N, C-alpha and C positions, 0 to 999 in steps of 0.2 A: 411172509412174503416181502416186507421191508428189509429184513436181514438178508435174505437171498439176493436182493437188488443192491446190496452193498450200503444200505442206509442205516444209520444209527437210530434204533428205536427201543424204548423202554415201556414195560408195563408198570402202572403205578396204582397203589392203593388210593381210595378216594381222598383221604386227608393229604397226601402229598400232592395229588392233583389240584386240591384246592389251595395248596400254598403257591402254586405256580400261577394261578389266575383266581385270586379269592373273591373278585367282584363278579366272576362269571360262573364258577363251578361251585354248586353245592354239593358238599360231600355226602349228604343224606339221600341225594337223587342220583348218585353214581355207584355202579358196581365195581368197575375198574376203568382206567384211562390208559391211553396209548399216547406216548409222548415221542416227538420227533424233534430233538434238540437242534437240529441243523436246519430245520424248516425256515422259510423266510416269506417275505411279502413283495410280489412283483407289482411295481408301480409302472403303468403303461407309459406315462409322460416322461419319466427318467428314462426308461429303457428306449423310447423312441429317439429322445435327444441324444443318448449315448451312441446309438446306431448311426444317426445323422452325422455326428461328429467325426466318427471313425470312418464312415464310408464316403463322406463328402457329398451325400445325397441332398438334392433340392427340394424343397417343399413349396407348393404353390397353393397358398390358402385360398378358400372362397372361389375356386375355379370350377365351375359347373361343367361336367363333361355330358355332352348331348349326342354322343354317338362315336363311331369308330371309322377312321379312313382305312380302305382296304385296296389292295393291289393283287391281281391274281389269286384271289381268294384267301389272302392272308392279311391280317391286321398290320398296318405299318404305321399308324399314328392316332393320336387321340386329339379331336377338335375341343378346345376349351379357350375362353378369354379372347375369342376372336382370331385364334390361330391354331394351326396344327402342330402339336408335340409329336415328333417322330419317335417311333418305338420298334424295336425288333420284337419285343414281346410285351404284352400288357397283361397285368395281373390284377384281377378284381378282388381287392381286400376291402369290401364294403360293409363289413359287419351285418347288423341286422337288416340293412337296405338291399342285401343280396336278394331277399325275398321279391323286391320289386323288379328284379332282373330275370324272374323266372327260375331261380334256383331253388331247389327243394329243401328249404329250411322253413321254420315256423317261428316268428317272433312271438314272445311271450311276455306277460306282465309279471313282475316279480316284486314283493314287498321288502323294504329294508327300512328300518328304524334307528334313530339315534336317541341315546339317554340324554339326560340334562347335562350340561358342561359342569365340570368339577376341576379341582386343582390337579395339575399334572402329578402322577404317581408313578412308581416302578412299572415299566411296561410288562404286559402278560402276553402269553402266547395266542395266536388264534385257536379258538375252540370250536369244535364241531361235536354235534350229537347225531351221528348218521341214522340212527334208528328212528329219531324223531324229525329228520329232515330239517334240522336248524343249525345255524352257525352264529357265531358272535366274535367280535375282535375289539382291540383296544385301539381306539383313534387318538390317543394322547390326552386330549382335553375332555374326551367323553367316549363312552362305549357305543357300539352299534351291532345290530344283529338282524339276521334275514331268515326267512322260512320257505320252505317249499311244501309245506304241510297244509295245502289247500286246493280247491279245484283248479286246474290250470286255465288260464285266460289267453286265448290266441289273441293276437293284435294284427287286425287286417288293414287298418288305416294308420300307416306310420307317420309320426310327427318328424319335424326336422331335427329334434334332439330325442336321445333314447330315454324319455321319461313321459308319463302321462298323470293326469290327475288322479288322486286317490280314490278308489273305488267304492270305499265305504266298509260296510258290514264284513264282507267276505275277508278282506284284509285286517280290519280291526280284530276280528276273532282270531285269525291266524297269528298275528302278532301278540295278542294276549296270551294265547296258549303257549307260545314259544317262550315268553319272559317267565312263565311259571318253572322253567327249568333252572333258573338262576337264583342265588341266594336271596336277593330282594327284587321282588317284582316291581317294575317301574313302569309308569306311563311315558310312551315315547314323546320327547320333545320336538321331534321332527320326523315326518314321515315321507318316504319317497316310494313312487310306483315306477320302479325302473323297468327296462326291456332289455332282454337278451334273446338270442335265438337257438333252436334246438333242431336236430334233424331226426329222421325216423329211427335211427341206430346209434344216436349218441356221438357219431363220429364226425370229424370235420369233412368239409367238401373241399378237397385239396388235389389239384391236378388239372389237366388240359380240358378246355371246353372245346376249342377248335384249335386249328393252325395258328399260332401266335397269341392266342388268348387262353388265359388261366384263371383259376378260381382259387382264393385262399380264405375261406369264411367258416363260421361256426367253430372258431379256434379261441379257447381261453388265453389270457395274457400268459399265464404259466406254460402253456405249451408253445408259445409262438416261436421261440427258438428252434425247437425241435421240428415243427411244421416248415418253418423256412428253410432248414437243412434239407428236408424231404423234397420240398419244391425246388430248391436249387439244383439238386441232383437230376430232378426229371428235366429241368431246363437246360442243364449243361451237357449231361449225359445220355439225355433222351430215354431215361429209365421209364418202365411202364408204370401207370398210375397206381395198380394195385387195389387194396381194399378201400382205398379213401377217394377213388376216383368220383367227381362230381356226377357222372353218368351212370353210377350204379343203381339209381332208381328209376332210370328211363322206362317208360311204359308201365309203371306199377301205379296202382290206384289206392286211395285210402290213407296217403302220406301224412296228412295232418293229424289224423286220429292216431296214427302209430307214433308220431312226434309228441303228441300231448300225453301219451301214456308213458313216456320216458322222463316227463317233467320231475315227478316226485323221486325218481331214481337217480338224480345227480350224483349221489354218494354211494350208488350201488357198487359193489365189488366185482360184479361180473362184466 
């Protein structure tokens, strides 16, 4: 599939895979590896800053939005900081907090652990074990890894930051099991209970909510540029929403249960 898409990809024997990521890959626990030499890491802060500088967009921090101004059935402005910011179109790019706006996405808790700090070493690739629902990465001065191999935990009361207290045994057991895949099992020096959101079909909610109001949520950072292009085409050319329409679940029941069944399938190929 990668080659058909024009991506460089190589199948590696376990020993060669371990040479690329010796701290993360145990050759005794690997049958075969797939290497994408052109892969990279998307850093949200750097991407956002670059887009701001290129486009001249203005950011207004800590400006709580309390509603919308409408005229003739169309959104025309956003009240914030005691004034109304005029707008021809408004895009709700609210991340996990889109759930509080009634959008059909489910925030879930997710464990991520950091190993102890170490002296910087040659960087290694991002490593995934799709069949075990585990991933690991080199952070420069330490390694980190996360796992989806646990019962999903929906988050109904969202905090101001996308993180919650560590829940204890459920995540402890999942992290311990994940670390067994690596050459040296280590006790995480730092644990994080992060939050992200999922939808009942794994796809983003991207498109028109009503005249002048749009949604762009449930989008991974790595997909953001493509999602922005799709939304721009809808805004400018009035293209139909298609399969990503935020209204595609209207009238359906059991959406949370469907979404939670998707949690462990983040790496599914289908």
